[in-house]
VOVEXRO-665080 format. One record per atom (N, C-alpha, C): residue number from 1; residue in one letter; chain; atom name; x, y, z. Coordinates in steps of 0.1 Angstrom, whole numbers, plus 5000, padded with zeros to 4 digits. Layout:
// VOVEXRO-665080
<r NUM A A CA <X Y Z>>,
...
This chain:
// VOVEXRO-665080
<r 1 M A N <7382 6214 5613>>,
<r 1 M A CA <7379 6203 5623>>,
<r 1 M A C <7378 6188 5615>>,
<r 2 K A N <7371 6188 5602>>,
<r 2 K A CA <7369 6175 5597>>,
<r 2 K A C <7383 6171 5591>>,
<r 3 A A N <7393 6178 5588>>,
<r 3 A A CA <7405 6175 5582>>,
<r 3 A A C <7411 6168 5595>>,
<r 4 A A N <7412 6174 5609>>,
<r 4 A A CA <7417 6169 5618>>,
<r 4 A A C <7414 6157 5623>>,
<r 5 M A N <7401 6156 5623>>,
<r 5 M A CA <7393 6142 5625>>,
<r 5 M A C <7397 6130 5615>>,
<r 6 A A N <7399 6133 5603>>,
<r 6 A A CA <7403 6124 5592>>,
<r 6 A A C <7418 6121 5596>>,
<r 7 G A N <7427 6130 5599>>,
<r 7 G A CA <7439 6126 5604>>,
<r 7 G A C <7441 6116 5613>>,
<r 8 V A N <7433 6119 5626>>,
<r 8 V A CA <7433 6111 5636>>,
<r 8 V A C <7427 6097 5632>>,
<r 9 A A N <7417 6095 5623>>,
<r 9 A A CA <7414 6085 5619>>,
<r 9 A A C <7424 6074 5610>>,
<r 10 V A N <7429 6082 5602>>,
<r 10 V A CA <7440 6074 5595>>,
<r 10 V A C <7454 6072 5604>>,
<r 11 G A N <7457 6078 5614>>,
<r 11 G A CA <7469 6075 5621>>,
<r 11 G A C <7466 6064 5632>>,
<r 12 G A N <7450 6065 5635>>,
<r 12 G A CA <7446 6054 5644>>,
<r 12 G A C <7445 6043 5638>>,
<r 13 A A N <7440 6042 5624>>,
<r 13 A A CA <7442 6031 5614>>,
<r 13 A A C <7454 6022 5612>>,
<r 14 A A N <7463 6033 5610>>,
<r 14 A A CA <7479 6030 5608>>,
<r 14 A A C <7484 6024 5621>>,
<r 15 A A N <7482 6028 5633>>,
<r 15 A A CA <7488 6024 5647>>,
<r 15 A A C <7480 6009 5649>>,
<r 16 L A N <7466 6008 5645>>,
<r 16 L A CA <7460 5995 5648>>,
<r 16 L A C <7469 5984 5639>>,
<r 17 G A N <7468 5989 5627>>,
<r 17 G A CA <7474 5979 5616>>,
<r 17 G A C <7490 5975 5621>>,
<r 18 S A N <7498 5981 5628>>,
<r 18 S A CA <7512 5978 5632>>,
<r 18 S A C <7511 5969 5642>>,
<r 19 C A N <7499 5970 5650>>,
<r 19 C A CA <7501 5959 5664>>,
<r 19 C A C <7494 5947 5658>>,
<r 20 M A N <7488 5945 5649>>,
<r 20 M A CA <7482 5934 5644>>,
<r 20 M A C <7490 5924 5634>>,
<r 21 T A N <7502 5925 5636>>,
<r 21 T A CA <7511 5916 5628>>,
<r 21 T A C <7512 5900 5631>>,
<r 22 R A N <7506 5898 5643>>,
<r 22 R A CA <7505 5884 5647>>,
<r 22 R A C <7490 5880 5649>>,
<r 23 Q A N <7488 5865 5648>>,
<r 23 Q A CA <7472 5862 5649>>,
<r 23 Q A C <7470 5865 5664>>,
<r 24 P A N <7459 5871 5665>>,
<r 24 P A CA <7454 5873 5679>>,
<r 24 P A C <7450 5860 5686>>,
<r 25 A A N <7453 5862 5699>>,
<r 25 A A CA <7451 5850 5707>>,
<r 25 A A C <7434 5850 5709>>,
<r 26 A A N <7431 5835 5705>>,
<r 26 A A CA <7413 5830 5710>>,
<r 26 A A C <7409 5838 5722>>,
<r 27 R A N <7398 5841 5722>>,
<r 27 R A CA <7389 5846 5730>>,
<r 27 R A C <7389 5836 5744>>,
<r 28 G A N <7390 5840 5756>>,
<r 28 G A CA <7390 5835 5768>>,
<r 28 G A C <7404 5827 5771>>,
<r 29 A A N <7415 5832 5765>>,
<r 29 A A CA <7428 5828 5766>>,
<r 29 A A C <7432 5828 5780>>,
<r 30 G A N <7440 5819 5786>>,
<r 30 G A CA <7446 5819 5799>>,
<r 30 G A C <7454 5832 5804>>,
<r 31 T A N <7456 5832 5815>>,
<r 31 T A CA <7467 5840 5823>>,
<r 31 T A C <7480 5835 5829>>,
<r 32 T A N <7479 5822 5831>>,
<r 32 T A CA <7491 5817 5835>>,
<r 32 T A C <7503 5816 5828>>,
<r 33 P A N <7515 5822 5835>>,
<r 33 P A CA <7527 5822 5827>>,
<r 33 P A C <7532 5808 5824>>,
<r 34 K A N <7537 5808 5813>>,
<r 34 K A CA <7543 5796 5804>>,
<r 34 K A C <7551 5787 5814>>,
<r 35 S A N <7562 5798 5819>>,
<r 35 S A CA <7571 5791 5828>>,
<r 35 S A C <7564 5782 5843>>,
<r 36 V A N <7553 5787 5848>>,
<r 36 V A CA <7543 5780 5856>>,
<r 36 V A C <7539 5768 5851>>,
<r 37 A A N <7535 5770 5839>>,
<r 37 A A CA <7526 5759 5833>>,
<r 37 A A C <7537 5749 5827>>,
<r 38 R A N <7551 5750 5828>>,
<r 38 R A CA <7562 5741 5823>>,
<r 38 R A C <7559 5738 5809>>,
<r 39 Y A N <7554 5750 5801>>,
<r 39 Y A CA <7552 5750 5788>>,
<r 39 Y A C <7562 5746 5778>>,
<r 40 Q A N <7561 5737 5769>>,
<r 40 Q A CA <7573 5737 5760>>,
<r 40 Q A C <7568 5736 5746>>,
<r 41 N A N <7575 5736 5735>>,
<r 41 N A CA <7570 5738 5721>>,
<r 41 N A C <7567 5726 5715>>,
<r 42 S A N <7572 5715 5722>>,
<r 42 S A CA <7572 5700 5715>>,
<r 42 S A C <7559 5691 5725>>,
<r 43 P A N <7558 5681 5718>>,
<r 43 P A CA <7549 5671 5728>>,
<r 43 P A C <7558 5665 5736>>,
<r 44 N A N <7551 5657 5745>>,
<r 44 N A CA <7556 5650 5759>>,
<r 44 N A C <7549 5638 5757>>,
<r 45 K A N <7558 5628 5753>>,
<r 45 K A CA <7552 5612 5751>>,
<r 45 K A C <7541 5613 5741>>,
<r 46 G A N <7538 5619 5732>>,
<r 46 G A CA <7530 5620 5724>>,
<r 46 G A C <7518 5628 5726>>,
<r 47 R A N <7518 5636 5739>>,
<r 47 R A CA <7506 5644 5742>>,
<r 47 R A C <7509 5657 5737>>,
<r 48 R A N <7502 5666 5733>>,
<r 48 R A CA <7504 5676 5728>>,
<r 48 R A C <7490 5687 5729>>,
<r 49 C A N <7492 5700 5728>>,
<r 49 C A CA <7482 5709 5730>>,
<r 49 C A C <7471 5707 5718>>,
<r 50 G A N <7473 5704 5708>>,
<r 50 G A CA <7462 5703 5699>>,
<r 50 G A C <7452 5692 5702>>,
<r 51 G A N <7457 5683 5711>>,
<r 51 G A CA <7448 5670 5716>>,
<r 51 G A C <7442 5673 5730>>,
<r 52 C A N <7443 5684 5736>>,
<r 52 C A CA <7439 5689 5752>>,
<r 52 C A C <7426 5696 5750>>,
<r 53 T A N <7418 5693 5760>>,
<r 53 T A CA <7407 5700 5762>>,
<r 53 T A C <7406 5714 5765>>,
<r 54 H A N <7418 5720 5768>>,
<r 54 H A CA <7420 5733 5769>>,
<r 54 H A C <7426 5743 5758>>,
<r 55 F A N <7430 5735 5748>>,
<r 55 F A CA <7434 5744 5737>>,
<r 55 F A C <7424 5750 5727>>,
<r 56 L A N <7426 5762 5724>>,
<r 56 L A CA <7416 5773 5717>>,
<r 56 L A C <7423 5774 5703>>,
<r 57 E A N <7416 5767 5693>>,
<r 57 E A CA <7422 5772 5680>>,
<r 57 E A C <7421 5784 5678>>,
<r 58 P A N <7430 5790 5671>>,
<r 58 P A CA <7441 5785 5665>>,
<r 58 P A C <7453 5784 5672>>,
<r 59 N A N <7455 5790 5682>>,
<r 59 N A CA <7470 5793 5689>>,
<r 59 N A C <7468 5795 5705>>,
<r 60 A A N <7459 5792 5711>>,
<r 60 A A CA <7456 5796 5725>>,
<r 60 A A C <7452 5787 5735>>,
<r 61 C A N <7452 5790 5748>>,
<r 61 C A CA <7447 5780 5758>>,
<r 61 C A C <7440 5788 5769>>,
<r 62 E A N <7430 5779 5772>>,
<r 62 E A CA <7422 5783 5785>>,
<r 62 E A C <7430 5788 5797>>,
<r 63 I A N <7440 5780 5799>>,
<r 63 I A CA <7449 5783 5811>>,
<r 63 I A C <7461 5790 5810>>,
<r 64 V A N <7469 5788 5798>>,
<r 64 V A CA <7484 5793 5797>>,
<r 64 V A C <7483 5807 5789>>,
<r 65 A A N <7488 5817 5793>>,
<r 65 A A CA <7490 5828 5783>>,
<r 65 A A C <7498 5829 5774>>,
<r 66 G A N <7497 5837 5764>>,
<r 66 G A CA <7505 5837 5752>>,
<r 66 G A C <7498 5828 5740>>,
<r 67 E A N <7511 5830 5729>>,
<r 67 E A CA <7506 5819 5719>>,
<r 67 E A C <7510 5807 5719>>,
<r 68 I A N <7502 5796 5717>>,
<r 68 I A CA <7505 5782 5720>>,
<r 68 I A C <7504 5774 5707>>,
<r 69 S A N <7516 5766 5707>>,
<r 69 S A CA <7517 5757 5695>>,
<r 69 S A C <7507 5746 5697>>,
<r 70 P A N <7500 5741 5686>>,
<r 70 P A CA <7492 5730 5687>>,
<r 70 P A C <7500 5718 5692>>,
<r 71 Y A N <7515 5719 5688>>,
<r 71 Y A CA <7524 5708 5690>>,
<r 71 Y A C <7532 5711 5703>>,
<r 72 G A N <7525 5719 5712>>,
<r 72 G A CA <7533 5722 5724>>,
<r 72 G A C <7529 5711 5735>>,
<r 73 W A N <7531 5712 5745>>,
<r 73 W A CA <7527 5705 5757>>,
<r 73 W A C <7530 5714 5770>>,
<r 74 C A N <7520 5712 5782>>,
<r 74 C A CA <7522 5718 5796>>,
<r 74 C A C <7517 5709 5807>>,
<r 75 R A N <7519 5713 5815>>,
<r 75 R A CA <7516 5702 5830>>,
<r 75 R A C <7499 5703 5831>>,
<r 76 F A N <7494 5711 5823>>,
<r 76 F A CA <7479 5712 5825>>,
<r 76 F A C <7472 5704 5815>>,
<r 77 H A N <7479 5696 5806>>,
<r 77 H A CA <7475 5687 5798>>,
<r 77 H A C <7461 5678 5801>>,
<r 78 E A N <7454 5681 5794>>,
<r 78 E A CA <7440 5669 5798>>,
<r 78 E A C <7436 5666 5784>>,
<r 79 P A N <7439 5652 5779>>,
<r 79 P A CA <7433 5647 5767>>,
<r 79 P A C <7419 5651 5764>>,
<r 80 R A N <7415 5653 5752>>,
<r 80 R A CA <7401 5653 5749>>,
<r 80 R A C <7397 5641 5747>>,
<r 81 P A N <7383 5640 5752>>,
<r 81 P A CA <7376 5626 5753>>,
<r 81 P A C <7376 5620 5737>>,
<r 82 A A N <7376 5603 5739>>,
<r 82 A A CA <7374 5600 5726>>,
<r 82 A A C <7362 5599 5718>>,
C-alpha cells in the first residue's frame, strides 16, 4: 500500500510540474475574453496595461482573461491616479 501511495505522489508531482511551465495568473484575474476587450499586445496612444487600475502584477487583469502584457492595452483601460 505504501509503495502504491508513493507512486501516486510522485506521479502527481510530475503532472503538476508539467502544467506549471507558465507564470500563473494573478489572483482575481478577469474572465472577459481578449476579443471582447479588444486586447492588443502593444500600447494605444501611450496608454498601456502596466499603467491601468485593473492590471494585476505580474501578468493579469481584473477584467480580461489570460496572460496580459504590461505593454498591452484594451478598451477597459483606466489610468492609475497620479
